[in-house]
C-alpha positions in Angstrom: 2.1 27.7 2.8 -0.3 24.9 2.1 -2.7 25.2 -0.8 -5.9 23.2 -0.5 -7.3 21.6 -3.7 -10.4 19.5 -4.4 -11.8 17.5 -7.3 -13.5 20.6 -8.6 -10.0 21.9 -9.4 -9.4 19.0 -11.7 -10.3 18.3 -15.3 -12.5 15.2 -14.6 -12.7 14.1 -18.2 -8.9 14.1 -18.3 -8.7 12.0 -15.1 -11.0 9.4 -16.6 -9.0 9.3 -19.8 -5.9 8.5 -17.8 -7.8 5.7 -16.0 -8.6 4.1 -19.4 -4.8 4.0 -20.0 -4.0 2.0 -16.8 -3.5 -1.2 -18.8 -0.4 0.5 -20.3 1.3 0.6 -17.0 4.1 -1.9 -16.1 4.6 -1.9 -12.3 6.6 -4.2 -10.0 5.5 -4.5 -6.3 8.2 -5.7 -3.9 7.5 -6.4 -0.2 5.9 -8.5 2.5 3.2 -10.9 1.2 0.5 -11.4 3.8 -2.6 -13.6 4.0 -5.6 -11.6 5.4 -8.0 -14.0 7.1 -11.4 -12.8 8.3 -13.7 -14.6 10.7 -17.2 -13.1 10.5 -19.7 -13.5 13.3 -22.2 -12.1 15.8 -22.0 -11.2 19.5 -25.0 -11.6 21.7 -23.5 -12.5 25.1 -20.4 -12.1 27.3 -18.4 -15.2 28.2 -19.0 -16.6 31.7 -15.3 -17.5 31.8 -13.9 -14.0 31.4 -15.3 -10.5 30.6 -14.9 -10.9 26.8 -17.5 -11.2 24.0 -18.5 -14.6 22.6 -18.4 -14.5 18.8 -20.8 -16.9 17.1 -18.9 -17.6 13.8 -21.0 -17.3 10.6 -18.4 -17.2 7.9 -14.7 -17.2 7.1 -12.8 -15.6 4.1 -9.2 -15.3 3.0 -7.8 -12.4 1.0 -4.5 -11.2 -0.4 -2.9 -8.9 2.0 0.2 -6.7 2.4 2.3 -6.4 -0.8 -0.2 -8.9 -2.4 -3.0 -6.5 -1.7 -1.1 -3.7 -3.4 -0.6 -6.1 -6.4 -4.4 -6.9 -6.3 -5.4 -3.2 -6.2 -3.3 -2.6 -9.3 -4.6 -5.6 -11.1 -8.3 -4.7 -10.2 -7.7 -1.3 -11.9 -6.4 -3.0 -15.0 -2.7 -2.4 -14.5 0.1 -4.7 -15.7 1.8 -5.8 -12.5 4.5 -8.2 -11.1 4.7 -9.3 -7.5 7.9 -10.1 -5.7 8.1 -11.3 -2.2 8.3 -14.4 0.1 5.8 -17.0 1.3 6.3 -20.1 3.5 6.1 -23.7 2.4 2.6 -24.1 3.8 -1.1 -24.1 2.9 -1.4 -20.3 3.2 1.6 -19.8 0.9 0.1 -22.2 -1.7 -3.3 -20.5 -1.4 -1.8 -17.1 -2.2 0.2 -18.5 -5.1 -2.9 -20.2 -6.4 -4.9 -17.0 -6.2 -2.2 -15.1 -8.1 -1.9 -17.8 -10.7 -5.7 -17.7 -11.2 -5.4 -14.0 -12.0 -3.0 -14.9 -14.8 0.0 -13.3 -13.2 3.7 -14.3 -13.2 4.7 -16.4 -10.1 8.5 -16.2 -10.7 9.0 -13.4 -8.2 7.3 -15.2 -5.3 9.9 -17.1 -3.4 9.2 -19.9 -0.9 11.8 -19.7 1.9 12.3 -22.8 4.0 11.6 -22.5 7.7 9.6 -19.3 7.3 5.8 -19.3 7.7 3.6 -17.3 5.4 2.5 -14.2 7.4 -1.2 -14.4 8.3 -3.3 -11.8 10.0 -6.6 -13.1 11.3 -9.3 -10.5 12.1 -12.4 -11.5 14.0 -15.3 -9.2 12.9 -18.7 -8.9 14.6 -21.4 -6.4 13.6 -18.9 -4.6 11.3 -16.5 -4.1 14.2 -13.1 -5.8 14.6 -13.1 -7.6 17.9 -9.5 -8.8 17.9 -6.6 -9.5 15.5 -4.3 -12.5 15.7 -0.9 -12.4 13.9 1.2 -15.4 13.0 4.5 -14.4 11.4 8.3 -14.4 11.4 9.9 -11.0 11.2 13.6 -11.9 10.9 15.3 -10.7 7.7 15.2 -12.8 4.6 18.2 -15.0 3.8 21.0 -13.8 1.5 19.9 -16.5 -1.0 16.4 -15.1 -1.1 17.7 -11.6 -1.4 19.8 -12.6 -4.4 16.8 -14.2 -6.0 14.7 -11.1 -5.6 17.5 -8.9 -7.2 17.8 -11.4 -10.1 14.1 -11.2 -10.7 14.1 -7.3 -10.7 17.0 -7.3 -13.2 15.2 -9.7 -15.4 12.3 -7.3 -15.8 14.3 -4.1 -15.4 13.8 -3.0 -19.0 10.0 -3.6 -19.0 8.9 -1.9 -15.8 7.9 1.8 -15.4 7.7 2.0 -11.6 8.6 0.0 -8.5 6.6 0.0 -5.3 8.1 -1.0 -2.0 5.4 -2.3 0.2 7.0 -2.6 3.6 5.1 -4.2 6.5 8.2 -4.9 8.7 8.1 -8.7 8.2 11.7 -9.0 7.0 11.6 -8.8 3.2 12.7 -5.1 3.0 16.2 -4.8 4.4 18.8 -2.1 4.1 21.0 -4.2 2.0 18.2 -5.1 -0.4 17.2 -1.5 -0.7 20.7 -0.5 -1.6 20.6 -3.0 -4.5 17.2 -1.8 -5.6 18.3 1.8 -5.5 21.2 0.9 -7.7 18.9 -0.6 -10.3 16.3 2.2 -10.2 18.8 5.0 -10.4 20.7 3.6 -13.4 17.4 2.8 -15.3 15.6 6.0 -14.1 12.7 3.9 -12.7 10.6 5.8 -10.2 10.7 4.2 -6.7 7.6 4.6 -4.6 7.6 3.5 -0.9 4.8 2.7 1.5 7.0 2.8 4.6 7.2 1.1 8.0 8.3 2.8 11.2 11.9 1.6 12.0 12.9 1.2 8.4 12.8 4.8 7.2 16.6 4.8 6.9 16.3 2.3 4.1 14.2 4.5 1.8 16.8 7.1 0.7 16.4 8.6 -2.8 12.9 7.4 -3.4 10.8 9.3 -5.9 7.9 9.5 -3.3 7.3 8.1 0.1 3.7 7.8 1.5 3.7 7.6 5.3 0.6 8.1 7.4 0.7 10.9 9.9 1.6 8.5 12.8 4.6 7.1 10.8 5.7 10.5 9.7 5.6 11.9 13.3 7.4 8.9 14.6 10.3 9.4 12.1 10.6 13.1 13.0 10.1 12.4 16.7 7.4 15.1 16.7 3.6 14.6 17.0 1.7 16.0 14.1 -1.2 18.0 15.5 -1.5 21.2 13.4 -0.3 22.8 10.1 3.1 23.8 11.4 4.0 20.3 12.7 2.7 18.8 9.5 4.9 21.0 7.3 7.9 20.3 9.6 7.4 16.6 9.2 7.0 16.7 5.4 10.1 18.8 4.9 12.1 16.8 7.4 11.4 13.5 5.6 12.3 15.0 2.2 15.6 16.5 3.5 16.8 13.6 5.7 15.9 10.9 3.1 16.7 12.9 0.0 13.2 11.9 -1.3 11.9 14.0 -4.2 8.3 14.0 -2.9 6.4 13.0 0.2 2.6 12.3 0.6 1.4 12.2 4.2 -2.0 10.5 4.6 -4.1 11.8 7.5 -7.2 9.6 7.7 -10.3 11.6 8.0 -8.3 14.8 7.4 -7.2 13.7 3.9 -3.6 13.9 2.6 -0.9 16.4 2.1 1.6 16.4 -0.8 5.1 17.9 -0.5 6.6 18.3 -3.9 10.3 18.6 -4.8 9.7 22.2 -6.1 8.6 23.2 -2.6 4.9 23.4 -3.3 2.6 21.9 -0.7 -1.0 20.7 -1.6 -3.6 19.5 0.8 -6.4 17.2 -0.5 -9.4 16.8 1.9 -10.9 13.4 2.3 -13.9 12.5 0.1 -15.0 9.5 2.3 -18.6 9.8 3.3 -18.5 6.8 5.7 -15.6 5.0 7.3 -16.1 1.3 8.3 -12.5 0.0 8.1 -9.2 1.6 7.2 -7.5 -1.8 6.6 -5.7 -1.6 3.2 -6.4 2.1 2.6 -2.7 2.8 2.4 -2.3 0.0 -0.2 -5.0 1.6 -2.3 -3.4 5.0 -2.1 0.1 3.9 -3.3 -1.4 1.5 -5.9 -3.6 4.2 -7.5 -0.9 6.9 -7.2 1.6 4.6 -9.0 -0.9 3.7 -11.7 -1.6 7.4 -12.3 2.1 8.4 -12.5 2.9 5.4 -14.8 0.5 6.6 -17.4 1.5 10.3 -17.4 -0.5 12.0 -14.6 1.3 14.7 -12.6 1.7 14.2 -8.9 -1.3 16.4 -7.9 -3.6 14.5 -10.3 -2.4 11.1 -9.2 -2.7 12.1 -5.5 -6.2 13.3 -6.0 -7.2 10.1 -7.7 -5.6 8.0 -4.9 -7.6 10.0 -2.4 -10.8 9.2 -4.2 -9.9 5.5 -4.4 -9.1 5.4 -0.7 -12.5 7.0 0.0 -14.1 4.0 -1.6 -12.3 1.2 0.2 -12.7 2.7 3.7 -16.4 2.4 3.2 -16.1 -1.4 3.1 -15.3 -3.9 5.9 -12.2 -5.9 5.2 -9.4 -5.8 2.7 -10.9 -4.7 -0.6 -9.9 -3.1 -4.0 -11.4 -0.6 -6.3 -12.4 -1.3 -9.9 -12.3 1.1 -12.9 -16.0 1.7 -13.1 -16.3 2.4 -9.3 -13.5 4.9 -9.6 -15.0 6.7 -12.5 -18.4 6.7 -10.8 -16.8 8.3 -7.7 -15.1 11.0 -9.8 -18.5 11.9 -11.3 -20.2 11.8 -7.9 -17.6 14.0 -6.1 
């Protein structure tokens, strides 16, 4: 049986007190570092060469994407955060490291792997609509040497971190062997492991504290389309049982999110988004805010509610974006 809850069921002053404690958090993000590149323009005609729009370019921006966007979301909300992942020996990799250095963050966990380009996603946007996306990447698994360096970095900060986020985008950083080693560390040190998954890698995520698939990813893992309450419940319970995860949070876009807790309770949180321009990075915002909340003492329902509110903010913006403390507090008051 699913119980629906909303912000009116929460103590909003308590939520805001927890937000003020975000700087007490110590989180490590491990995963695929991506450069999000946006080309902004306008369309006023169709090409005479082919039936495609001609985009008159007006601007171009580069932003932290993938695991680096998860890192950025946590940093924007005041959290203490370390980033661990891989970039290439190229201009995009150096740009990312420069941005992170400018934020005053530790660069020791960012590894440059020879022969591997920095992953870059280029989105061409016209009139607030994505026209096309171009990906330049290498998806082969990271080398054994890179994997060993990641494990050494985690062990160096093991005693300081309260949570680990796995931000998997299927670009080769998250492997079954690496996840076994990470699980060994988190289990012995009792560090909660939160996973933003990728279809095809679910077998790697056993024993996580919580996994946050969207409904497409959850359905793909269970080989069953999620289209009603019964299939949703089936998927949530199937993921928990097969992966031995304590909790599962399935995000459902305009339909909100559903939390499956280890005690068997199921909570549905309706979306609070008033407008949806771009869902890019919404999953990053969900797991970032969720982890921040848990790291400072929120229970799962409170942290899930807060992550739902934060996601409702970012989908109202075009392009990768992050939420700041005052925005989040304002949204709590508004809703």
